[in-house]
C-alpha positions as CSV (number, residue, x, y, z in Angstrom):
1,M,92.7,71.9,95.4
2,V,94.6,72.7,98.6
3,S,95.5,69.5,100.5
4,E,94.3,69.4,104.2
5,Q,97.4,67.2,104.9
6,A,99.7,70.1,104.0
7,A,98.3,72.4,106.8
8,L,101.0,74.7,108.2
9,L,99.0,76.9,110.4
10,S,95.6,76.8,112.2
11,V,94.0,79.8,114.0
12,N,91.6,78.4,116.5
13,E,88.7,80.5,117.9
14,I,90.8,83.7,118.3
15,S,89.1,86.6,120.1
16,K,90.6,90.1,120.9
17,S,89.2,93.2,122.4
18,F,90.4,96.8,122.7
19,P,88.8,99.5,124.8
20,G,85.3,99.9,123.3
21,I,86.0,97.6,120.3
22,L,85.6,93.8,119.8
23,A,88.2,93.4,117.1
24,L,88.0,89.6,116.7
25,D,85.2,87.3,117.7
26,S,86.1,83.6,117.7
27,V,87.8,83.6,114.3
28,S,89.3,80.4,112.9
29,L,91.1,79.6,109.7
30,T,93.8,77.3,108.3
31,L,96.8,78.0,106.0
32,H,98.3,75.3,103.9
33,A,101.7,74.7,102.4
34,G,102.0,76.1,98.9
35,E,98.9,78.2,99.3
36,V,98.1,81.9,99.0
37,H,95.2,82.4,101.4
38,A,93.7,85.9,101.2
39,L,92.1,87.7,104.2
40,I,89.7,90.4,103.2
41,G,87.2,92.7,104.9
42,A,86.3,96.4,105.3
43,N,88.5,98.7,107.3
44,G,88.2,97.8,111.0
45,A,87.1,94.2,110.2
46,G,90.0,92.8,112.2
47,K,92.4,91.7,109.5
48,S,95.6,93.4,110.7
49,T,94.7,92.5,114.3
50,L,94.6,88.8,113.4
51,V,97.9,89.0,111.5
52,K,99.6,90.7,114.5
53,I,98.3,88.0,116.8
54,I,99.7,85.3,114.5
55,A,103.1,87.1,114.4
56,G,103.2,87.5,118.2
57,A,102.9,91.3,118.2
58,L,99.5,91.1,120.0
59,Q,98.2,88.6,122.4
60,P,94.7,87.2,122.0
61,D,92.1,87.2,124.8
62,R,91.0,83.7,123.9
63,G,91.9,81.0,121.4
64,S,95.1,79.4,120.2
65,I,97.4,79.0,117.2
66,T,98.7,75.7,115.9
67,I,101.8,75.5,113.6
68,N,103.3,72.3,112.4
69,G,101.1,70.3,114.9
70,K,102.2,72.3,118.0
71,T,99.6,74.5,119.7
72,F,100.4,77.8,121.4
73,Q,98.0,79.9,123.5
74,V,100.3,83.0,123.2
75,L,103.1,83.8,120.8
76,T,105.8,86.5,121.1
77,P,107.6,88.0,118.0
78,L,110.8,86.1,118.8
79,L,108.9,82.8,119.3
80,A,106.9,83.3,116.1
81,R,110.1,83.8,114.1
82,K,111.7,80.7,115.7
83,I,108.8,78.5,114.6
84,G,108.8,79.9,111.1
85,I,106.4,82.8,111.0
86,A,107.5,86.0,109.3
87,A,105.3,89.2,108.9
88,V,105.5,92.2,106.6
89,Y,103.1,94.8,108.0
90,Q,101.5,97.7,106.3
91,E,103.5,99.9,108.7
92,Q,107.0,98.5,107.9
93,Q,109.1,97.4,110.9
94,L,112.4,98.8,109.7
95,V,115.2,101.0,111.1
96,P,115.4,104.0,108.8
97,D,119.0,105.0,109.7
98,L,120.4,101.6,108.9
99,T,121.3,100.2,105.5
100,V,119.4,97.4,103.7
101,A,121.9,94.8,104.8
102,E,121.9,96.0,108.4
103,N,118.1,95.8,108.5
104,I,118.0,92.4,107.0
105,F,120.6,91.0,109.5
106,L,119.4,93.0,112.5
107,G,120.0,91.0,115.6
108,K,121.6,88.2,113.6
109,E,124.7,89.9,112.4
110,P,127.6,87.6,111.2
111,R,130.8,87.9,113.2
112,T,134.5,87.7,112.5
113,T,136.8,85.5,114.5
114,F,137.5,88.6,116.7
115,G,133.8,89.0,117.5
116,R,133.2,92.1,115.3
117,V,130.4,92.5,112.9
118,D,131.4,91.0,109.5
119,Y,130.1,93.8,107.2
120,R,131.7,92.3,104.1
121,R,129.9,89.0,104.6
122,M,126.7,90.7,105.5
123,S,126.8,92.7,102.3
124,A,127.7,89.7,100.2
125,E,124.9,87.6,101.5
126,T,122.4,90.4,101.1
127,M,123.5,90.9,97.5
128,E,123.0,87.1,96.9
129,L,119.5,87.4,98.2
130,I,118.8,90.4,96.1
131,Q,120.0,88.7,93.0
132,T,118.1,85.5,93.8
133,Y,114.8,87.3,93.9
134,G,115.6,89.9,91.3
135,L,115.0,92.9,93.5
136,S,116.1,96.5,92.6
137,I,117.8,97.5,95.8
138,Q,121.5,97.5,96.9
139,P,122.9,96.3,100.3
140,D,124.4,99.7,101.2
141,Y,121.3,101.8,100.5
142,V,120.1,103.6,103.6
143,V,116.5,102.4,104.2
144,G,115.1,105.8,105.3
145,K,116.1,107.4,102.0
146,L,114.3,104.7,99.9
147,P,110.8,105.3,98.5
148,L,108.0,103.4,100.1
149,A,107.9,100.7,97.4
150,Q,111.6,99.8,97.9
151,R,111.2,99.8,101.6
152,Q,108.5,97.1,101.0
153,E,111.2,95.1,99.1
154,V,113.5,95.3,102.1
155,A,110.8,94.2,104.5
156,I,110.0,91.2,102.4
157,L,113.7,90.3,101.9
158,K,114.1,90.4,105.7
159,A,111.3,87.9,106.0
160,L,112.8,85.7,103.4
161,K,116.2,85.8,105.1
162,E,114.6,84.2,108.1
163,E,113.6,81.2,106.0
164,A,110.0,81.4,107.2
165,K,107.5,78.7,106.4
166,V,104.6,81.1,106.9
167,L,104.7,84.6,105.4
168,L,102.1,87.2,106.5
169,L,101.7,90.0,104.0
170,D,99.6,93.0,105.1
171,E,98.8,95.2,102.0
172,P,102.1,94.3,100.2
173,T,101.1,96.2,96.9
174,A,99.6,99.3,98.5
175,A,102.5,101.5,97.6
176,L,103.4,99.8,94.3
177,T,102.9,100.8,90.7
178,G,101.9,98.5,87.8
179,P,105.3,96.9,87.0
180,Q,106.2,96.6,90.7
181,I,102.9,94.9,91.4
182,A,103.6,92.4,88.6
183,F,107.0,91.8,90.0
184,M,105.5,91.2,93.5
185,F,103.0,88.7,92.1
186,R,105.8,86.8,90.4
187,L,107.8,86.7,93.7
188,I,104.7,85.5,95.7
189,E,104.1,82.7,93.1
190,Q,107.8,81.7,93.3
191,L,107.5,81.4,97.1
192,R,104.2,79.5,96.9
193,K,105.7,76.9,94.6
194,R,108.6,76.4,97.1
195,G,106.0,75.3,99.6
196,M,105.6,78.5,101.6
197,G,102.1,79.3,103.0
198,I,101.2,83.0,102.5
199,L,98.4,84.8,104.3
200,Y,97.7,87.8,102.2
201,I,95.8,90.9,103.1
202,S,94.6,93.4,100.4
203,H,91.7,95.6,99.6
204,H,92.3,95.0,95.9
205,I,89.8,92.3,95.1
206,D,91.0,91.9,91.5
207,E,94.5,91.0,92.6
208,I,93.2,88.7,95.3
209,L,91.2,86.7,92.7
210,S,94.3,86.5,90.5
211,I,96.8,85.1,93.0
212,A,94.8,83.5,95.9
213,Q,93.6,79.9,96.1
214,R,91.2,80.5,99.1
215,I,89.7,83.7,100.5
216,T,88.4,84.3,104.1
217,V,86.1,87.2,104.6
218,L,85.9,89.1,108.0
219,R,83.2,91.6,108.9
220,N,83.1,93.5,112.2
221,G,85.5,91.0,113.8
222,K,83.6,87.9,112.7
223,K,84.4,85.3,110.1
224,I,81.8,85.4,107.4
225,G,83.2,82.4,105.5
226,T,86.1,80.9,103.5
227,F,85.7,80.4,99.8
228,L,87.6,78.9,96.9
229,A,88.7,81.8,94.7
230,Q,87.5,80.0,91.6
231,D,84.0,79.9,93.0
232,V,83.4,83.6,93.8
233,T,83.2,86.9,91.9
234,K,84.4,90.4,92.8
235,E,80.8,91.5,93.4
236,V,80.0,88.6,95.7
237,L,83.1,89.2,97.8
238,I,82.4,93.0,98.1
239,E,78.8,92.2,99.2
240,K,80.0,89.8,101.8
241,M,82.6,92.3,103.1
242,A,80.1,95.1,103.4
243,G,77.0,93.1,104.4
244,R,75.1,94.8,101.5
245,R,75.4,95.4,97.8
246,I,77.6,98.3,96.8
247,E,77.1,99.8,93.4
248,S,80.2,100.3,91.2
249,E,81.5,103.8,90.7
250,S,80.6,105.9,87.8
251,R,81.7,109.3,86.5
252,F,80.7,112.1,88.8
253,S,78.8,115.3,88.0
254,R,81.2,118.2,88.0
255,K,81.1,122.0,87.8
256,P,83.4,123.5,85.1
257,P,86.8,124.6,86.5
258,G,87.6,128.3,87.0
259,D,90.7,130.3,86.4
260,V,94.3,129.2,86.7
261,I,95.5,129.5,90.4
262,L,98.8,127.7,90.2
263,E,101.3,127.5,87.3
264,T,104.8,125.9,87.1
265,Q,107.2,127.1,84.4
266,H,110.1,124.7,83.5
267,L,110.2,123.4,87.1
268,S,113.4,121.4,87.8
269,I,114.3,119.4,91.0
270,N,117.9,118.0,91.4
271,G,118.2,114.7,89.7
272,K,114.4,114.0,89.8
273,V,112.5,116.4,87.6
274,E,113.4,118.4,84.5
275,K,111.4,121.3,83.0
276,A,107.9,120.4,84.2
277,S,105.3,122.9,83.2
278,F,101.6,122.7,83.9
279,V,98.7,124.6,85.3
280,L,96.1,123.9,88.0
281,K,92.7,125.6,87.8
282,E,90.3,126.6,90.6
283,G,87.9,123.8,91.2
284,E,89.9,121.1,89.3
285,I,91.4,117.7,90.1
286,L,94.6,117.3,88.2
287,G,95.9,113.8,88.3
288,F,99.6,112.8,88.0
289,S,100.5,109.3,86.7
290,G,104.0,107.8,86.7
291,A,106.3,105.0,87.8
292,A,108.6,105.2,90.8
293,D,111.2,107.2,89.0
294,S,108.8,109.5,87.1
295,G,109.2,112.5,89.4
296,C,105.4,112.8,90.2
297,K,105.9,112.7,94.0
298,E,108.8,115.1,93.7
299,V,106.6,117.6,92.0
300,L,104.0,117.5,94.7
301,R,106.6,117.6,97.5
302,S,108.4,120.6,95.9
303,L,105.1,122.5,95.8
304,A,104.6,121.5,99.5
305,G,108.0,123.0,100.4
306,L,109.6,119.7,101.2
307,Y,112.1,119.5,98.2
308,P,114.2,122.4,97.0
309,I,113.6,123.7,93.5
310,R,116.8,123.9,91.3
311,S,115.3,126.1,88.6
312,G,112.1,127.2,87.1
313,G,109.3,129.3,88.5
314,I,105.9,128.9,90.2
315,K,103.0,131.3,90.1
316,L,100.4,131.1,92.9
317,F,97.2,133.1,92.5
318,G,99.0,135.1,89.8
319,K,102.1,136.0,91.9
320,T,105.6,134.6,91.9
321,F,105.9,131.9,94.7
322,R,109.0,130.1,96.0
323,P,108.1,127.6,98.7
324,R,110.3,128.1,101.8
325,G,109.0,125.1,103.8
326,V,105.8,123.4,104.9
327,A,104.8,126.2,107.2
328,D,105.1,128.7,104.4
329,T,103.0,126.7,101.9
330,M,100.3,126.2,104.6
331,Q,100.1,129.9,105.1
332,Q,99.6,130.3,101.4
333,G,96.7,127.9,101.5
334,I,98.4,124.7,100.3
335,L,98.1,121.4,102.3
336,F,100.1,118.3,101.6
337,V,98.8,114.8,102.5
338,P,101.5,112.2,102.2
339,E,101.1,108.5,101.3
340,D,103.0,107.3,104.3
341,M,100.5,108.7,106.7
342,R,101.8,106.9,109.8
343,R,105.3,108.2,109.5
344,E,104.7,111.6,107.9
345,G,101.1,112.5,108.1
346,L,99.8,111.7,111.6
347,V,100.9,111.9,115.2
348,L,99.8,108.4,116.1
349,P,99.8,108.7,120.0
350,F,97.6,111.9,119.8
351,P,93.8,111.6,120.0
352,F,92.5,111.8,116.5
353,P,90.7,115.1,117.0
354,K,94.1,116.7,117.7
355,N,95.4,115.4,114.4
356,I,92.5,117.1,112.6
357,T,93.1,120.5,114.4
358,L,96.9,120.4,114.5
359,A,97.4,122.4,111.3
360,K,95.1,125.3,112.4
361,L,95.1,125.5,116.2
362,Q,93.9,129.1,116.3
363,K,90.4,127.8,115.5
364,V,90.3,125.9,118.8
365,T,92.3,128.1,121.1
366,S,91.6,131.1,123.4
367,R,94.4,133.3,124.9
368,G,96.9,130.7,123.9
369,F,95.1,127.7,125.4
370,I,93.5,124.8,123.5
371,L,89.9,124.4,124.6
372,P,88.9,120.7,124.5
373,H,85.2,121.3,124.2
374,R,85.8,123.7,121.3
375,E,88.0,121.1,119.7
376,I,85.3,118.4,119.9
377,Q,82.7,120.8,118.5
378,A,85.0,121.8,115.7
379,V,85.8,118.3,114.5
380,Y,82.4,116.8,115.0
381,P,81.0,117.8,111.5
382,Y,84.0,116.1,109.8
383,V,83.7,113.0,112.0
384,S,80.1,112.7,111.1
385,S,80.3,113.5,107.3
386,L,83.3,111.3,106.8
387,R,82.0,108.6,109.1
388,I,85.2,108.3,111.1
389,V,84.7,105.2,113.4
390,A,86.5,105.4,116.8
391,P,85.7,103.9,120.2
392,S,85.6,107.3,121.9
393,P,85.8,111.0,121.0
394,W,89.4,111.0,122.3
395,A,90.7,107.7,121.0
396,E,94.3,107.7,120.1
397,T,94.9,107.8,116.3
398,R,97.1,104.7,116.4
399,I,94.2,102.4,117.3
400,L,92.0,103.5,114.4
401,S,91.9,101.3,111.3
402,G,93.9,102.3,108.3
403,G,90.8,103.6,106.5
404,N,89.8,105.8,109.4
405,Q,93.3,107.2,109.7
406,R,93.0,108.2,106.0
407,K,89.8,109.9,106.8
408,V,91.4,111.8,109.7
409,L,94.0,113.2,107.2
410,L,91.3,114.3,104.8
411,A,89.3,115.9,107.7
412,K,92.5,117.8,108.5
413,A,92.5,119.1,105.0
414,L,88.9,120.2,105.2
415,F,89.5,121.8,108.7
416,T,92.4,124.0,107.5
417,D,90.3,125.5,104.7
418,A,93.3,125.0,102.4
419,K,92.6,126.1,98.8
420,I,95.0,123.6,97.2
421,W,95.4,120.0,98.2
422,L,98.4,117.9,97.3
423,L,97.5,114.3,97.7
424,E,99.7,111.2,97.5
425,D,97.8,107.9,97.1
426,P,94.8,109.2,99.1
427,T,93.0,105.8,99.2
428,Q,96.0,103.5,99.8
429,G,95.1,100.6,102.0
430,V,91.3,101.3,102.3
431,D,88.4,99.1,101.5
432,V,86.0,99.5,98.6
433,E,83.3,101.4,100.5
434,T,85.8,103.8,102.1
435,R,87.5,104.3,98.7
436,Q,84.2,105.4,97.2
437,E,83.5,107.7,100.2
438,I,86.9,109.4,99.7
439,H,86.3,109.8,96.0
440,H,82.9,111.5,96.7
441,L,84.6,113.8,99.2
442,L,87.3,114.8,96.6
443,I,84.6,115.6,94.0
444,E,82.6,117.6,96.6
445,A,85.7,119.5,97.6
446,R,86.5,120.2,93.9
447,N,82.9,121.4,93.2
448,S,83.1,123.7,96.2
449,G,86.2,125.4,94.7
450,K,89.1,123.4,96.1
451,S,91.9,122.6,93.6
452,I,93.5,119.2,94.0
453,L,96.7,117.8,92.7
454,I,96.7,114.0,93.1
455,F,99.3,111.3,92.5
456,S,97.9,107.8,92.7
457,S,99.5,104.4,91.9
458,D,95.9,103.3,91.3
459,L,95.3,104.1,87.7
460,E,91.6,103.3,87.8
461,E,91.3,105.9,90.6
462,L,93.0,108.6,88.5
463,L,90.7,107.9,85.6
464,T,87.7,108.1,88.0
465,V,88.3,111.3,89.8
466,S,90.6,113.4,87.6
467,D,89.5,116.2,85.3
468,R,92.9,116.1,83.5
469,I,95.9,113.8,83.9
470,I,99.6,114.6,83.3
471,V,101.7,111.6,82.6
472,M,105.4,111.8,83.7
473,Y,108.2,109.5,82.6
474,K,111.7,109.7,84.0
475,G,111.3,113.2,85.4
476,R,109.5,114.8,82.4
477,P,105.9,115.4,81.5
478,T,105.2,113.4,78.4
479,R,101.4,113.4,77.9
480,E,98.4,115.5,79.0
481,I,95.1,113.7,78.9
482,E,92.4,116.3,78.6
483,N,89.5,113.9,78.9
484,P,90.3,110.9,81.2
485,A,86.9,109.3,80.3
486,T,88.3,108.5,76.8
487,V,91.3,106.5,78.1
488,T,91.3,102.9,79.5
489,T,93.4,101.7,82.4
490,Q,95.6,99.7,80.0
491,E,96.2,102.7,77.8
492,L,97.2,104.8,80.8
493,L,99.5,102.1,82.0
494,S,101.2,102.0,78.6
495,M,101.7,105.8,78.7
496,T,103.0,105.6,82.3
497,L,105.6,103.0,81.1
498,G,106.8,105.3,78.3
499,G,104.6,103.9,75.6
């Protein structure tokens, strides 16, 4: 049982509105020392808004925050850090051109007696932190060149360096694979036992039930309740999040796939992939499963024209194909949807309809000019069918929830009429209901003749939507699963880890 005397943080009747949206409506909760307190809700429920208010990144319209007995009407990021609050957001606040050490010490660099930055000390102290928590990064790694999972490690290490008493984690495992998630859980438990209070946002109910002591549910900006993790089930929490009962997913009905439309022959990518050969058929979902160093993402990105191919060949629609860049692959009917949608997939300041039409502007232009009314008419069917929720038809993409931003990316894929979709973690950071909606969309696209290559760190997702699965280990394909229905999540994880 969590002790009330150990309260670190109290959120008191917080409300926050954006144009056309009441994001939070008089929300209150407490966080205690040595507690993992999970915050859950559907996309757009207000979770990330609340975390940003606690961290000082947003200011509330009403309410207050109390930490260590002192109450604040408004926090700034600097003040929040000074009083012991650190945040790791879903969209990581890191400088890509700086090293790991430079990011961790940014604004607090140690100095020599001559006033210069003491890089040697900075590197040594960063290495000490890395070794203390058993991380897999190095002080001199450039952050922008790291995969998303390792950037997550840097963001958390930066928070730990600040010796925070309260740690806010927004979807910390969204980009992680099985072993990395297990490591993250061990780190969180280590921090909890040291007396840190952790407010934890995730859409993965199973992981929440395994690590949280208490769970607060938000729905449409309102607090539904706070529950002891030991007293609730996954089904109860999902029902409270959605406001109705949601049936669990089952295998989808599918049409048989057609002829081979893409084939790789001994595909090699410098230092990442060696002699990967596989085929993709028309009207098929081909899943890729692998750890961070497996080469799965590199295969997809090479087909998208983002990574150069060292050797091997590709046949597309029966003809030899050598990707010369993203524009080239798009002209050939291939569309890539990255996992890091905010940095690579979307133009956040743009209205969301423009993100949907951006890849095929000729559909909404006349004599070289974009016609706004045609743009709205063109995207409306996708907004309706995908249930994209926005405060207005021209709302900026950045103010949409993570789940709705994912839907915008998939609407873009539908709008372009691409024949082949290359997807990285297409449901990363979305709620249970949106996840099911996206899965149905993928099956519908597949049954209409689209061919989909999907890498997902969510093994259950791969088993649910894939017709076949290729397992990669350290840059090489090691298994091909012809019938995913015959494989369990644990068996797939074992294969992924080289078993």
